[in-house]
N, C-alpha and C positions, 0 to 999 in steps of 0.2 A: 504494500500500500504506500502511496506517496504521502509525504509529510504536509498535509493540508489541515489546518485547524480553523474551524468556523468561529467567528466572534461577531454575533449579530449577522450583518450582511457582508462582513469582511473576512478575508482569509489571511492566514500567515503567508508571507511572501515565500515563494519557492526559489531555489537557486539551481542553476543547471549549467551544462556545458554544451556548446555546439561545435561540430567538427566537420570539415570537408575531407578529412583523412588525407591530408597533404603528405607527400612522400618526396624523398630526394632521389632523383634519378642520376645515373652515372656512378662515380666513385668506385669503378671497377666491378659493378654489379649489373646483372641484367635487370630489365624492368620487372620480370617475374620475381627475381630474388628480392629486389627492393620492395615490391608490393607485398610479398609474403611476410617479410619482416615487419612492415608497417601494420598489416592486419593483426599480426600477433601482438604488437604493441597496443593497438587500438583496443583489443579485447581485454588486455591487462588493465588499461586505463578505465574502461567501463566497469570492470569488476571492482576496482578500487573505489570508483565513484559510488558504486552501490554500497560498499561496506562503510564508506566514510560519511554518508549522510547526504550526498548530493541528490536532489529530487528528480532530475530529468537529464537525459542525454539525447542530443539531437545530431543527426547526420544529414548534411545537405547534399542534394543531388548535383553532381557536376560531371561533365564529359570531356575532360582534359587530361593531358599526360601527367600532370603533377598531382592529380587527385585520384583516389581509388574509390570514389563514392558515386559511381554511376548507378548503383542499385542499393540505395539505403536500406530497403526492407530486408535484403539478404544479410547485410552486416548486422542490422538490428536484431534479426532472428538469432544469429550466432551469439550475440550479446545476451539475448533473452534467456538462452539455455544456460548461461553462466552467472545469472544474477537473480535476485529475489524480490526486490522492492522498487527499484528505480524505474521511472516511466521512460519509455523509448519512443522517439518521434523522428520524423523527417524534419529537415530544417534548411531548405524547403524541398518539397516535391514539385518539379516543374510541370504542373498539370497541363499547361497549354500544349506541350509536345508529347503528352502521354495519353493512354487510353483510360478513362475513368473506371471502366469495368475492371481492368487489370489492377489499377491502383487500389481500388476497394478490396479486391480479392487478396492482394499481397498484404495489406495491412490488417484485414480481417484474420488472415492466417497468422500474422505476427501477434495479433491479440490473443489467439488461441495458444500459441507457443509460450507467450509471456504470462498467460493466465490473467488477462485483462489489463495490461499495462501499455498498450499501444496508443499512439496519437498520430495524426497527420497534420503537418503545416503545409498548406498549398500556396503557391505563388507563381508568378510569371517568369521568375528567374532573372538574375542580373547578368548572366552570360547567355548567349543565344546559340551555342554550338548544337544543342539538342534539336533545334528546329530543322535545320538542314539534315541532320543525321537521321531524323525520323520522317522527313518528307513534308514539313510544314513551312508555310510562307510567313515570314515575320511581318509582312504587311497586315496579317490578320492577328497580330500580337494580342490585342485586347479581346477581340471577338472570340478567338479560340478559348481564352481563359473563361470568359463569361459563360459560354455554352457548356464547356466541360465541367465547370463548377456546378452548374445547374443539374447536370446528370449525376455527378458524384453525390450531391445532397439527396437526390431522389433514391439512389442506390442504398444510401444509409437508412432511409426510411422504409423502403419497400423491397421485398425479396424478388418479386416479379414486376418488371417495369415496362410500361409502354411509353415510348419517348421518341421524338424525332428532332434532328438538328441538321445543320448544314455541313459540319466537318466530320461527322461520324455516321456510320450506317445506323438505321433506326433499330430500336428495340420494340418487339411486339409481344411482350409478356414473357420473355425468357426468364428463367430463374437464375439468380446470381448467388453463388455459394463459394466458400463457406460463409456463414454469418458469424460475426465477432462475438466474443464473450460478453463485452460491454453492451448494454442495451442500446446505447447510442455511441458509436465510435467517435471519439473527439476529433473534430476538424477545426483547425485554426486557419485564419487568413494571414499570410505574411506580407507586409507592405513596407514600402520605402517612404517616399515623401509626396506621393500623388494624392491629392484630395479626393479624386473619384474612388480610389481604392478604399479610403477610410469610410466614405459614404456607403459604398457597396457592402462592406463588412457590417456596418451598423444596420443597414436596411435588412440584411439577411439575419441579423442577430447572431453573427458568428464571433467567437473570441478572436482577438487581434494580437499579432506579434509585430511590433514596430522595430525595424532595423535602424538603430541609432549608431552610425559608424563614423560620424564626424560632426563638427560644429558643437553647439551647446544643446544639451538634451531638452531644455525648456522650450526651444523653438518648435517642438512637436506638440506643445499643449493646444494650440488652436486646432490642429488636425485631430487630436484625440477628442477634443470637445465636439468637433464636427461629427466624429464617429458616434459619440454618445447621444448627440442630438438626433442624428439620423435614426439610431436605434429606438429612441424614445418616440419619435414620430411614427415609426413603423409598429409601435405597440409592444416592443420587447421590454421585459423587466430589467431594471437597472443592474441587478446582480448577474444577468446574462451577458452584459456588455463588458467583458473581461479584457484587460490590457496587459500584455507582457512586453518585455524589452529584450532585444538581441543586441549585443554590443561586443566590441573588442575588449579583452581583459586578461589579466594575469595576476596571480597571487604568489608572494614569496614571504620569507621571514621579515624582510625589510622592504620599504618602498623603493629604495635605491636598487636593491637586488632585483626586484620585480621588473623595473624599467630596463636595467642593464641586460637582463636575460631575454626579455621580449623584443627589444629594439632590433637586433640583427635579423631575427625571423620576420618581423614586421617589415623591415626595410627591404628584404629580399622579395617578399611576396608583392608588396605594393609598387616596387620598382618594376617588376615584371608586368603587372596589370597596367600601371601607368604608361609604360612604353607602348602597350597595345592601344591604349585609349587616348594617347596624346596628353597625358597629365605630366606635370613636372615631377622630377624624382622626389621621393620623400626626404625630409630633412629631420635631423634630430631635434632641432628647436620646435618644429611643428608637432612632432611626436610628443615631446615633453609638455607642450601646451595642452594637448588633448588628454594627457595624464593628470593635468592639474585639476583643481577643485571644480572649475566650471566646464571642463572638457568632457568629451563623450567616452573616453576610455576608462575602464575600471581596473586600474593598474596600481598595485601597492601591497602593503601588508594587509592582514585580515581586517584590522580596524579601519584602515583607509578605504578599502573596498566596500565594507559594510556601510560606512558613513555615506559614501556616494550612492549606494543603492537606496538608502533612506531619502537622500536629497532628490534623487530622480523620481522616486515614487511620489513624493510631495509635489514636485514640479508638474507632474503629469496627472495629478488628481487621484493617485493610487494605482499601483500596478501589482499584479498577482505573482509575477515571475520575472526574474532576470537571468538570462542565459548568456554565458561568456564564450566568445570565440577565442580559444586559446590555441595558437598555431601549433600543429603537431608535425610540421615538416622539418625545417632547419632547426627547430627547437629541440634540445636534447630530451630524450625520453625520460631520463631521471628527473629533470626539472619539471616536466609535465606531471609526473607522479607526485612530486612534492606539492605542486600547485593544486592538484585535485584534492589531495588530503587536507590541505589548509582550507580550501573552499568548503569542503563538507564538514570538517570538524570545528572550524572557527568562524568562518563567515556566516554559514547557515545558522549557527547558534546565536549570532549577534543580531540577525534580522528576522528571527522567527516570530516576533510579536508585531511586525508591521505589515501593511498590505495596502 
């Protein structure tokens, strides 16, 4: 069971980890050897997170050489067999380029393997490789997502679905199995900074995960308010309009150690992404600013990270969960294990009474 404590209409905040399962290619190893080692490390990390008190572990779908997360449900199922209480989720599933029937079946199966601990976070994806890979046109970027989300929600509610859309063959009452252990398989909507996405989540009454990966977190408050107002207008109860935050973070014994450990991995990853997208290379000064009190990164000792979680929750009008993207590629595995243990044993205990 996840560590969720109801207090009136409020819940204790959950802490979690998100991973794209980044690996380091080269270094005299084949891609298969590097991948096999990284998967072994991943499973060790999830097992430790489970033992340490971390509430949720998410794996984000990517289709790139440096990531091993093209099939999150498979990795999460392997983790499910080796854990007891931690919730397991995608972070995110790129629904626009996937088949909603298959997504539902995969995560319903994961729910059975995990005995009711599966979740799905769906989104349109920040990378677009999967669209061409699976034969979809990015010109239909939003239309694909809207249509497939509608079908996924129908599949959650009905075993036999009659449905027709533009981008997938119709369903005429076929049964979709297996059914999950949870009566209603949790589905969250992952969003960046697009107002329409916040309104969509509120109108549908779906829980929201906001990617806060730069700037000042409080700048998202108008969008979160927009989400809550859209949900209220659609007739959804306030407690159903749940907000979580995904952010870059790292925990160590001291704040200086946390920053010094994360910076090389962060710089490597964002220099590569920035080169592809025409961004300037990352600088240490900008990184340090984001690690500061008003920045978006949750980097520091346990007290510093917990204090920022409190501030961000207050700034956004209350959040139920914060999941940290802690790089697992260039970052040493031993440092990841120490960070996971601190997140579960110290940070989680310090923020258990806020929501």
